[in-house]
C-alpha positions in Angstrom: -81.3 -83.9 25.2 -77.9 -84.0 23.4 -75.6 -81.1 23.7 -73.4 -82.1 20.8 -73.1 -79.8 17.8 -75.3 -81.1 15.0 -75.7 -80.3 11.4 -76.5 -81.9 8.1 -75.1 -82.3 4.7 -77.1 -80.6 2.0 -78.1 -83.7 0.0 -81.4 -85.2 -0.8 -81.1 -87.8 2.0 -82.6 -85.2 4.4 -86.1 -85.5 3.1 -86.1 -89.3 3.0 -84.8 -89.6 6.6 -87.4 -87.0 7.8 -90.3 -88.8 6.1 -89.1 -92.1 7.5 -88.9 -90.6 11.0 -92.4 -89.1 10.8 -94.1 -92.2 9.6 -92.8 -94.8 12.0 -96.2 -95.5 13.5 -97.8 -95.9 10.1 -95.1 -98.3 9.0 -96.0 -100.7 11.9 -99.6 -100.9 10.8 -98.6 -101.4 7.2 -96.3 -104.2 8.2 -99.2 -106.1 9.8 -101.3 -105.7 6.8 -98.5 -106.9 4.6 -98.1 -110.1 6.6 -101.9 -110.9 6.3 -101.8 -110.2 2.6 -98.8 -112.5 2.2 -100.7 -115.4 3.8 -103.6 -114.8 1.5 -101.4 -114.9 -1.5 -99.7 -118.1 -0.5 -103.1 -119.9 0.0 -104.3 -118.6 -3.3 -107.5 -117.2 -1.7 -108.8 -113.7 -2.0 -110.1 -112.0 1.2 -112.7 -109.4 0.1 -112.9 -108.1 3.7 -109.1 -107.3 3.7 -109.6 -105.0 0.6 -112.4 -103.1 2.5 -110.1 -102.8 5.5 -107.4 -101.1 3.4 -109.8 -98.3 2.6 -110.9 -97.9 6.3 -109.4 -95.0 8.3 -106.3 -95.8 10.5 -106.9 -96.2 14.1 -105.7 -93.3 16.3 -102.0 -93.3 17.2 -100.6 -90.7 19.7 -97.1 -91.1 18.2 -98.3 -90.5 14.6 -100.5 -87.6 15.7 -97.6 -85.9 17.5 -95.3 -86.4 14.5 -97.9 -84.8 12.2 -98.4 -81.9 14.7 -94.6 -81.4 14.9 -94.4 -81.3 11.1 -97.1 -78.6 11.0 -95.3 -76.6 13.7 -92.0 -76.8 11.9 -93.5 -75.7 8.6 -95.2 -72.7 10.2 -92.2 -71.7 12.2 -89.7 -72.0 9.4 -92.0 -70.0 7.1 -91.6 -67.0 9.3 -89.1 -64.6 7.8 -87.7 -63.6 11.2 -86.9 -67.2 12.0 -85.2 -67.7 8.7 -83.2 -64.5 9.1 -82.1 -65.2 12.7 -81.1 -68.8 12.0 -79.2 -67.7 9.0 -77.4 -65.2 11.1 -76.7 -67.9 13.7 -75.1 -70.0 11.1 -72.9 -67.2 9.8 -72.0 -66.0 13.3 -71.4 -69.2 15.3 -71.7 -72.1 12.8 -68.9 -74.4 11.6 -68.2 -75.8 8.1 -67.1 -79.5 8.2 -66.3 -81.7 5.2 -66.3 -85.5 4.9 -64.5 -87.4 2.2 -66.8 -89.3 -0.3 -65.6 -92.9 -0.3 -64.3 -94.2 -3.7 -63.7 -90.8 -5.3 -60.4 -89.9 -6.8 -58.3 -87.5 -4.6 -54.9 -86.9 -6.2 -52.3 -86.4 -3.5 -54.9 -86.5 -0.8 -55.4 -82.7 -1.1 -59.1 -82.8 -0.4 -58.7 -85.2 2.5 -56.2 -82.7 4.0 -58.9 -80.0 3.7 -61.4 -82.2 5.4 -59.2 -82.6 8.4 -59.9 -79.0 9.5 -63.3 -77.8 10.8 -63.7 -74.2 9.7 -65.4 -71.4 11.7 -67.8 -69.8 9.3 -67.4 -66.4 10.9 -63.6 -66.5 10.5 -63.5 -68.6 7.3 -60.3 -68.4 5.3 -61.3 -67.7 1.7 -58.7 -70.1 0.2 -59.7 -72.9 2.5 -63.5 -72.5 1.8 -62.9 -72.2 -1.9 -60.9 -75.4 -1.7 -63.7 -77.2 0.1 -66.2 -76.0 -2.5 -64.0 -77.3 -5.3 -63.8 -80.6 -3.6 -67.6 -80.7 -3.4 -67.9 -79.7 -7.0 -65.6 -82.5 -8.1 -67.6 -85.0 -5.9 -64.7 -85.7 -3.5 -66.2 -84.0 -0.5 -69.6 -83.5 1.1 -70.0 -80.3 3.1 -71.9 -80.0 6.4 -73.0 -76.9 8.3 -73.0 -77.4 12.1 -74.4 -75.3 14.9 -74.7 -75.9 18.6 -78.2 -77.2 19.7 -78.1 -74.9 22.8 -77.7 -71.9 20.5 -80.4 -73.1 18.2 -82.8 -73.6 21.1 -82.0 -70.2 22.5 -82.8 -68.4 19.3 -86.0 -70.4 18.7 -87.2 -70.0 22.3 -86.6 -66.3 22.1 -88.4 -65.8 18.8 -91.3 -68.2 19.3 -91.8 -67.8 23.1 -91.1 -71.5 23.9 -90.9 -72.4 27.5 -89.0 -75.7 27.8 -90.3 -76.3 31.3 -93.9 -76.6 30.2 -95.3 -80.0 29.0 -95.4 -79.0 25.4 -92.0 -77.3 25.4 -90.1 -80.5 24.6 -92.4 -81.3 21.7 -92.0 -77.8 20.3 -88.2 -78.0 20.5 -88.3 -81.5 18.9 -90.4 -80.1 16.1 -87.9 -77.4 15.4 -85.0 -79.8 15.5 -86.7 -82.1 13.0 -87.5 -79.1 10.8 -83.8 -78.0 10.9 -82.7 -81.5 9.7 -85.5 -81.5 7.1 -86.2 -79.5 3.9 -87.1 -76.4 5.9 -83.7 -76.3 7.6 -82.0 -77.1 4.3 -83.4 -74.0 2.8 -81.9 -71.9 5.6 -78.6 -73.6 5.3 -78.5 -73.1 1.6 -79.2 -69.4 1.9 -76.5 -69.1 4.6 -74.1 -70.9 2.3 -74.9 -68.5 -0.5 -74.1 -65.5 1.8 -70.9 -67.3 2.9 -69.9 -67.8 -0.7 -70.5 -64.1 -1.5 -68.5 -63.1 1.5 -65.6 -65.4 0.6 -65.7 -64.3 -3.0 -65.4 -60.7 -2.0 -62.4 -61.3 0.2 -60.7 -63.6 -2.4 -61.4 -61.2 -5.2 -59.8 -58.5 -3.2 -56.7 -60.7 -2.7 -56.6 -61.4 -6.5 -56.8 -57.7 -7.2 -53.9 -57.0 -4.8 -51.9 -59.6 -6.7 -52.8 -58.2 -10.1 -51.9 -54.6 -9.5 -48.1 -55.1 -8.9 -48.0 -57.1 -12.2 -49.5 -54.1 -14.0 -47.3 -51.5 -12.3 -44.1 -53.6 -12.6 -41.0 -51.6 -13.7 -40.8 -51.1 -17.5 -37.6 -51.2 -19.5 -39.0 -48.6 -21.8 -38.6 -47.9 -25.5 -35.3 -49.7 -26.0 -34.3 -52.4 -28.5 -34.7 -55.9 -27.0 -33.6 -59.4 -28.0 -36.3 -61.9 -26.9 -35.8 -65.7 -26.8 -38.4 -68.5 -26.4 -36.6 -71.7 -25.4 -37.1 -74.9 -27.3 -35.3 -78.3 -27.5 -35.6 -80.1 -30.9 -37.4 -77.2 -32.7 -34.7 -74.8 -31.5 -35.0 -71.5 -29.6 -36.9 -68.8 -31.4 -35.2 -65.4 -31.4 -36.8 -62.1 -32.3 -35.4 -58.6 -32.1 -37.8 -55.8 -31.2 -37.4 -52.1 -31.9 -38.1 -49.4 -29.3 -41.8 -49.4 -29.9 -42.1 -53.2 -30.0 -41.9 -53.6 -33.8 -40.3 -56.8 -35.0 -36.9 -56.1 -36.6 -35.5 -59.6 -37.1 -36.3 -63.3 -36.5 -34.1 -66.3 -36.2 -33.6 -69.7 -34.5 -30.6 -71.0 -32.5 -30.0 -74.6 -31.3 -27.9 -74.5 -28.1 -29.9 -77.3 -26.3 -30.3 -81.0 -26.9 -30.2 -82.6 -29.4 -28.0 -80.3 -31.5 -26.0 -78.5 -28.8 -24.7 -75.8 -31.1 -23.5 -73.6 -28.3 -20.7 -71.7 -30.0 -22.9 -70.9 -33.0 -25.7 -69.8 -30.8 -23.5 -67.5 -28.8 -22.0 -66.0 -32.0 -25.5 -65.4 -33.5 -26.8 -63.7 -30.3 -23.8 -61.3 -30.2 -24.2 -60.6 -33.9 -27.9 -59.7 -33.5 -27.2 -57.6 -30.4 -24.6 -55.6 -32.1 -26.5 -55.1 -35.4 -29.7 -53.8 -33.6 -28.0 -52.1 -30.6 -30.0 -54.3 -28.2 -29.9 -53.2 -24.6 -31.5 -56.2 -23.1 -32.1 -59.9 -23.6 -35.1 -61.6 -22.2 -35.3 -65.4 -22.0 -38.6 -67.3 -21.3 -38.6 -69.5 -18.3 -40.0 -72.5 -20.2 -38.1 -75.8 -20.4 -34.5 -75.2 -21.0 -34.8 -71.5 -20.2 -32.2 -71.5 -17.4 -29.6 -73.0 -19.6 -30.3 -70.5 -22.4 -30.2 -67.6 -19.9 -26.8 -68.7 -18.6 -25.6 -69.0 -22.2 -26.8 -65.5 -23.0 -25.0 -64.1 -19.9 -21.8 -65.8 -21.0 -22.1 -64.6 -24.6 -22.7 -61.0 -23.6 -20.0 -61.0 -21.0 -17.4 -62.5 -23.4 -18.3 -60.0 -26.2 -16.2 -56.8 -26.2 -18.0 -53.5 -26.0 -21.4 -54.9 -25.3 -23.3 -53.8 -22.2 -26.5 -55.9 -22.4 -28.6 -57.0 -19.5 -30.1 -60.5 -19.4 -33.3 -61.2 -17.6 -35.9 -64.0 -17.3 -39.4 -63.7 -18.6 -42.7 -65.4 -17.9 -43.3 -68.0 -20.7 -46.7 -68.9 -19.3 -48.2 -65.5 -19.7 -46.5 -65.1 -23.1 -48.2 -68.3 -24.2 -51.6 -66.8 -23.2 -51.1 -64.0 -25.6 -49.6 -66.2 -28.3 -52.7 -68.4 -28.4 -55.2 -65.5 -28.4 -57.2 -64.3 -31.3 -55.7 -60.9 -30.9 -52.1 -62.2 -31.3 -53.0 -64.0 -34.5 -54.6 -60.7 -35.8 -51.6 -58.6 -34.8 -48.9 -61.1 -36.0 -50.5 -63.1 -38.8 -47.1 -64.1 -40.3 -45.6 -65.5 -37.1 -46.0 -68.9 -35.6 -46.7 -69.6 -32.0 -43.0 -69.7 -30.8 -42.4 -66.4 -32.5 -45.5 -64.9 -31.0 -44.4 -66.1 -27.5 -40.9 -64.5 -28.0 -42.5 -61.2 -29.2 -44.8 -61.2 -26.1 -41.8 -61.8 -23.8 -39.9 -58.8 -25.3 -42.9 -56.4 -25.3 -43.8 -57.2 -21.7 -40.2 -56.4 -20.7 -40.6 -53.0 -22.5 -44.0 -52.2 -21.1 -45.8 -54.8 -18.8 -48.9 -52.6 -18.5 -49.5 -52.4 -22.3 -49.0 -56.1 -22.8 -51.1 -57.3 -19.8 -54.0 -55.0 -21.0 -54.3 -57.4 -24.0 -55.1 -60.4 -21.8 -58.1 -61.6 -19.9 -56.8 -61.2 -16.3 -58.9 -64.1 -15.1 -56.5 -66.4 -17.0 -53.4 -65.0 -15.1 -52.2 -67.1 -12.1 -53.3 -64.6 -9.4 -53.9 -67.1 -6.6 -55.3 -70.4 -5.7 -58.9 -71.4 -6.6 -59.5 -68.2 -8.5 -61.8 -70.1 -10.8 -64.1 -71.0 -7.9 -65.2 -67.4 -7.3 -67.9 -65.6 -9.2 -66.2 -65.0 -12.6 -68.2 -61.9 -13.6 -67.5 -60.2 -10.3 -63.8 -61.2 -10.6 -63.8 -59.8 -14.2 -65.4 -56.5 -13.1 -63.0 -56.0 -10.1 -59.9 -56.8 -12.2 -61.1 -54.5 -14.9 -61.3 -51.7 -12.4 -57.7 -52.4 -11.3 -56.6 -52.3 -14.9 -58.4 -49.0 -15.6 -57.0 -47.3 -12.5 -53.5 -48.5 -13.3 -53.6 -47.3 -16.9 -54.9 -43.9 -15.9 -52.3 -43.6 -13.2 -49.5 -44.3 -15.6 -51.0 -42.4 -18.5 -51.2 -43.5 -22.1 -49.0 -42.6 -25.1 -51.5 -41.5 -27.7 -49.2 -42.5 -30.6 -47.9 -45.8 -29.3 -50.7 -47.5 -27.4 -53.0 -50.1 -28.8 -56.8 -50.2 -28.7 -56.9 -52.4 -25.7 -55.0 -49.8 -23.6 -56.8 -46.8 -25.1 -60.2 -48.4 -24.3 -59.4 -48.2 -20.6 -58.8 -44.4 -20.7 -61.5 -42.5 -18.9 -64.4 -41.6 -21.3 -63.2 -44.0 -24.0 -65.0 -47.1 -25.2 -63.5 -50.1 -27.2 -65.2 -48.8 -30.4 -63.8 -45.3 -29.9 -60.3 -46.7 -29.1 -60.4 -48.7 -32.4 -61.4 -45.5 -34.2 -58.5 -43.6 -32.7 -56.0 -46.3 -33.8 -57.5 -46.5 -37.3 -57.2 -42.7 -37.7 -53.6 -42.9 -36.5 -52.7 -45.7 -39.0 -54.4 -43.8 -41.8 -53.2 -40.2 -41.1 -50.0 -40.8 -39.1 -49.2 -39.8 -35.5 -51.3 -37.2 -33.7 -49.3 -34.0 -33.5 -51.2 -32.8 -30.4 -54.0 -33.7 -28.0 -56.2 -31.2 -29.8 -55.8 -33.2 -33.0 -57.7 -36.0 -31.3 -60.9 -34.0 -31.9 -60.5 -34.9 -35.6 -61.6 -38.4 -34.8 -65.4 -38.8 -35.0 -66.9 -39.4 -31.5 -64.1 -38.0 -29.5 -65.5 -34.5 -29.0 -67.4 -33.7 -25.8 -67.3 -35.9 -22.8 -64.8 -38.4 -24.2 -62.2 -35.6 -24.8 -63.1 -33.8 -21.5 -62.6 -37.0 -19.4 -59.7 -38.6 -21.2 -57.4 -35.9 -22.5 -55.5 -35.5 -19.2 -54.5 -39.2 -19.3 -53.2 -39.1 -22.9 -49.7 -38.0 -23.7 -48.1 -36.8 -26.9 -44.4 -36.9 -26.7 -42.5 -34.5 -29.0 -45.8 -33.0 -30.2 -46.7 -29.4 -31.2 -47.6 -28.4 -27.6 -45.0 -28.8 -24.8 -47.8 -29.4 -22.2 -49.1 -32.4 -24.2 -46.4 -34.5 -22.6 -47.7 -33.8 -19.1 -50.8 -34.9 -17.2 -52.1 -31.3 -17.2 -55.6 -31.2 -18.8 -55.9 -28.9 -21.9 -58.6 -26.9 -20.2 -55.8 -25.6 -17.8 -53.3 -24.7 -20.5 -54.4 -21.1 -20.4 -53.7 -20.8 -16.7 -50.2 -22.4 -17.1 -49.5 -19.8 -19.9 -50.5 -17.1 -17.5 -48.2 -18.4 -14.8 -45.3 -18.5 -17.3 -46.1 -14.9 -18.4 -45.9 -13.8 -14.8 -42.3 -15.0 -14.7 -41.6 -13.5 -18.1 -40.6 -16.9 -19.6 -42.2 -19.0 -22.4 -44.1 -22.1 -21.3 -41.4 -24.4 -22.8 -38.9 -22.9 -20.3 -41.2 -23.5 -17.4 -41.8 -27.2 -18.1 -39.3 -29.4 -16.4 -37.5 -26.4 -14.6 -38.2 -27.0 -10.9 -36.2 -23.9 -9.9 -38.5 -21.7 -12.0 -41.7 -23.4 -10.8 -40.7 -22.8 -7.2 -40.6 -19.1 -7.9 -44.2 -19.0 -9.0 -46.7 -17.2 -6.8 -49.4 -19.6 -7.9 -51.8 -19.4 -4.9 -53.7 -16.4 -6.4 -54.8 -18.6 -9.3 -57.0 -20.7 -7.0 -60.6 -20.1 -7.8 -60.0 -18.8 -11.3 -62.0 -20.6 -14.0 -60.4 -22.8 -16.6 -61.5 -23.2 -20.2 -64.6 -25.2 -19.1 -65.5 -22.6 -16.5 -64.7 -24.8 -13.6 -62.7 -23.0 -10.9 -59.2 -24.1 -10.1 -59.0 -25.9 -6.8 -55.9 -26.2 -4.5 -55.4 -29.9 -5.2 -55.5 -29.4 -8.9 -53.1 -26.5 -8.6 -50.7 -28.7 -6.6 -50.9 -31.4 -9.3 -50.2 -28.9 -12.0 -47.1 -27.6 -10.3 -45.9 -31.1 -9.7 -46.3 -31.9 -13.4 -44.4 -28.7 -14.3 -41.5 -29.7 -12.1 -41.3 -33.3 -13.4 -43.4 -33.7 -16.6 -44.6 -37.1 -17.6 -42.8 -38.9 -14.7 -43.7 -42.6 -14.7 -45.1 -43.6 -11.3 -43.7 -47.1 -11.7 -40.4 -48.0 -10.0 -37.3 -47.7 -12.2 -36.2 -50.8 -14.0 -33.3 -52.6 -12.4 -32.3 -56.1 -13.5 -32.0 -58.8 -10.8 -28.5 -59.8 -10.0 -28.5 -63.4 -8.9 -25.8 -64.8 -6.6 -22.5 -65.3 -8.5 -21.2 -68.8 -8.5 -24.7 -70.3 -8.0 -25.1 -72.4 -11.1 -26.5 -75.8 -10.0 -28.5 -77.2 -7.1 -25.5 -78.8 -5.6 -24.0 -75.3 -5.0 -26.6 -74.5 -2.4 -25.7 -74.6 1.3 -27.7 -73.9 4.5 -27.0 -70.4 5.7 -26.4 -68.9 2.2 -28.1 -65.5 1.6 -29.6 -65.3 -1.9 -31.3 -62.5 -3.8 -34.4 -63.5 -5.8 -37.8 -62.7 -7.2 -41.2 -63.9 -6.1 -42.6 -65.9 -8.9 -46.0 -67.0 -7.5 -47.9 -67.4 -4.2 -49.6 -70.4 -2.7 -51.7 -70.9 0.5 -48.7 -72.2 2.4 -46.0 -69.7 1.1 -44.2 -68.1 -1.8 -41.9 -69.4 -4.4 -38.7 -67.6 -5.2 -36.5 -67.6 -8.3 -32.9 -67.5 -7.3 -31.3 -68.2 -10.7 -31.5 -72.0 -10.5 -33.8 -74.4 -12.4 -35.4 -75.1 -9.0 -37.3 -72.5 -7.1 -37.1 -72.0 -3.4 -40.1 -72.0 -1.1 -40.6 -69.5 1.7 -43.1 -70.9 4.1 -45.7 -68.3 5.2 -44.2 -68.4 8.7 -40.8 -67.4 7.3 -42.0 -64.4 5.3 -42.1 -61.9 8.0 -42.2 -61.4 11.8 -45.6 -61.7 13.3 -48.7 -63.6 12.1 -50.1 -63.2 8.6 -53.1 -65.2 7.3 -51.8 -65.3 3.7 -48.5 -64.7 1.8 -50.1 -61.9 -0.1 -50.1 -59.8 3.1 -46.2 -59.7 3.0 -45.1 -60.1 -0.6 -46.3 -60.0 -4.1 -45.4 -61.6 -7.4 -42.5 -59.9 -9.1 -41.1 -58.5 -5.8 -37.4 -58.7 -5.2 -36.4 -60.3 -2.0 -33.4 -61.6 -0.1 -33.6 -64.8 1.8 -31.5 -67.2 3.8 -31.4 -70.9 2.9 -32.7 -72.8 5.9 -33.3 -76.3 4.6 -32.2 -78.4 1.6 -33.6 -81.7 0.4 -31.1 -83.1 -2.1 -33.1 -86.3 -2.9 -36.1 -84.2 -4.0 -34.1 -81.2 -5.2 -36.1 -78.8 -3.1 -34.9 -76.1 -0.7 -36.5 -73.6 1.7 -35.7 -70.0 2.4 -36.4 -67.6 5.2 -37.0 -63.9 4.6 -37.6 -63.0 8.2 -34.2 -64.4 9.2 -32.7 -61.4 7.4 -35.2 -58.8 8.7 -34.6 -56.7 11.8 -36.1 -58.3 14.8 -39.1 -56.3 16.2 -38.7 -55.2 19.8 -39.7 -57.9 22.3 -40.0 -60.6 19.6 -38.3 -64.0 19.6 -35.5 -65.1 17.3 -35.8 -63.8 13.7 -36.0 -67.1 11.9 -34.3 -70.2 10.6 -35.4 -72.1 13.7 -38.6 -74.0 13.7 -41.0 -73.2 16.5 -42.6 -76.1 18.4 -46.2 -76.7 19.2 -47.4 -77.7 22.6 -47.2 -81.3 21.6 -43.5 -80.9 20.8 -43.7 -81.4 17.1 -42.4 -79.0 14.4 -44.8 -76.4 13.3 -45.0 -77.8 9.8 -43.3 -81.1 9.8 -42.7 -82.6 6.3 -45.6 -80.6 4.9 -43.5 -77.4 5.3 -41.0 -78.7 2.8 -40.6 -77.0 -0.5 -43.3 -78.3 -2.8 -46.0 -77.1 -5.1 -49.6 -78.0 -4.4 -52.0 -78.5 -7.3 
């Protein structure tokens, strides 16, 4: 009996091979009959006795009888739920996933062939790798096979069915189960195991996508400041818009600093003019084609202008394009064309990333590899929960937020959010949280659940700009009365708040009758000390290395600041201020082992890396973050040196070079 691992691809060839194996004896008899029939046809004579023989029962055949018996045994055994369950568990616990390349199928760059080189343990399956295999199968480039060890298969079946291999019939029973495993009965078990594997992989991958989504939502916001936003363009020119503090469009224009017109002096002059006229505090330039040149031009223009202190940053043109092409963008900005909508999206995302990203389907954002291979409804639901929790963590400005953001407030629906926005547009800004009750449908649970997450800055009630729920206002007024000061003096005065003897308020009922708990009291005191504090990090523009203007300026050993732009299976890409991005291989992200880059860094994170490799012919370069990190106690050298495998080759070879995989 073979001890090699065996398995089978899940295609229709299983049934045909099984049927052929079972009917070997019958085929021999049929061949003899065919020969006789052929002779009769050639002579032109009809043998009536041969027709009668065809209807006669076949002679007994031990091989055929055993094959039929084994088929019955396999059917009965695999019909048992306990057998199906244990074999499914065996696949998930000890099985392996192997892929073979389908000959003649297109495989751009050999990416699927590279995936097929690795046999994956199902129990320890890497989500990205498995999703890549499934994509290859879906595109017809790969065929997947599930393999298990025959000795493990026999052990499970012997235990469940009481098979004794030392008895005369034991070998036949084992053979029956082996044949069943390779036939349709086993295929059903493998398919159910694959379904469970897919669910497991989806859950892990979706968790990673959620981890990548949250930092984007909670990225630092510039805040309500005038912004000049530029969407780069060559022949059509660069579209320029000026946004006011709340994102309203104040001005539109076009400049032509790039090929073919190269109107650099005129472009600089116009940018300075717009910045002065509207008191712009920041310029954001999309990172589309030509964006680096325009960004450099903006820095020069603002630096050369007297009395202007304007920061210049790069923005994500890809995400801006998602908004610009959406139905919502065309409804919100009906008079603007696509380049203008992209520029507006760039500026508004700089002012408030959370508000802008709430308008987009997060499944369209580049959150990780193979995100379109996971269950899309589960992905949507998980990302929606991340968005809701982020919005409620930051809080929502009742008089500035759109319906997409308001709809994620606890207790609100999309219909109710639209009603709130319509009421605001018709009657003007809400003077207080209490005024929200004038909107039909807000009273009751919606107000009770959502009021604490809504802010009204400069409203009638000073507590409306905090995260304190209106049902606790009376208790805050009582606290202020105990100190002999008005509530307005207590809010934002940490020294006064620290004088409060607030513990005796624990257990006292609020307006709804619910007693005040110690955690709620602590949250109230924190809000009184620092009302409406944004939990997001403060906005700080990235300062790229001075003097680094072109690829040829790079040198091995340079230490460069940068920003993580996106993650791949093999590492992270970093913007260092050049048209080319640097690659940090996963092994150079941090000390110690990590299975994916997302465990060490996230998109938008600011990092500092050391240049460890430059490929001038391909204009690619590699960075190491761990080379600049403190070395953990007892660890080897921090980085910059490639580790060797036992065969003496580099740990990554040429495949570790800076590249993008599709």
